[in-house]
C-alpha positions in Angstrom: -0.6 -4.6 10.0 0.1 -1.0 9.1 -1.7 -1.1 5.8 -5.3 -0.3 4.8 -6.7 -1.5 1.5 -9.6 -0.8 -0.8 -10.3 -1.8 -4.4 -8.2 1.1 -5.7 -5.7 2.2 -3.1 -3.3 0.6 -0.6 -2.5 3.0 2.2 0.8 2.3 4.1 0.9 3.7 7.6 4.2 4.2 9.5 6.3 1.4 8.0 6.1 -1.4 5.4 7.9 -4.3 7.2 9.2 -7.5 5.7 6.0 -9.2 7.0 3.9 -6.9 4.8 5.7 -7.6 1.5 3.6 -10.7 0.6 0.4 -8.8 1.4 1.5 -5.9 -0.7 2.4 -8.1 -3.6 -0.8 -10.1 -3.4 -2.8 -6.8 -3.4 -0.9 -5.5 -6.4 -1.5 -8.7 -8.3 -5.2 -8.6 -7.6 -5.4 -4.8 -8.3 -3.0 -4.3 -11.2 -4.2 -0.7 -11.7 -4.3 0.0 -7.9 -2.4 2.9 -6.4 -0.1 3.1 -3.4 -0.5 5.9 -0.8 2.8 6.3 1.1 2.1 9.7 2.7 2.2 8.4 6.3 4.9 5.8 5.7 8.3 6.5 7.2 10.2 3.2 6.4 10.0 0.8 3.5 11.7 -2.6 4.1 13.9 -3.8 1.2 11.4 -6.6 0.5 8.6 -4.1 -0.2 11.0 -1.9 -2.1 11.6 -4.9 -4.4 7.9 -5.5 -4.8 7.4 -1.8 -5.8 10.3 -2.0 -8.2 8.9 -5.0 -9.9 5.2 -4.0 -10.0 5.8 -0.3 -10.7 2.4 0.8 -9.3 1.1 4.3 -9.5 2.1 6.2 -6.4 -0.9 8.2 -5.2 1.1 10.0 -2.5 4.8 10.0 -1.7 6.0 9.8 1.9 6.0 13.1 3.8 9.5 12.2 5.1 11.4 14.0 2.3 14.5 11.8 2.3 12.4 8.6 1.9 10.3 10.3 -0.8 13.4 11.4 -2.7 15.0 8.0 -2.5 11.8 6.2 -3.6 11.2 8.7 -6.5 14.7 8.2 -7.7 14.3 4.5 -7.9 10.7 4.2 -9.0 10.5 7.0 -11.6 13.0 5.6 -14.1 10.6 4.2 -16.6 12.0 3.9 -20.1 15.4 5.3 -19.1 17.3 2.0 -19.6 18.3 1.5 -23.2 19.8 -1.7 -24.7 23.1 -1.0 -26.3 23.3 -2.0 -30.0 26.5 -4.0 -30.6 25.7 -4.9 -34.2 28.2 -2.3 -35.5 25.7 -0.3 -37.5 
């Protein structure tokens, strides 16, 4: 498994495969204030992407691979940007 964990940080190495998604989710549930280090990660499977989108953990380090980092930042740094439209007419 290309992940290392401690009480405060989950470090993803090389790739986060579909097989890692349940482990990542379990770790985030057990460590709700934990951080994710993606510096050495070069691929995130869609299952892990969904886990990250749902959990919104603090990212301690973004991937060194710039295209992956930009893509993840665009998706994960959108807190409080979705607004509910008021259709009440006022």
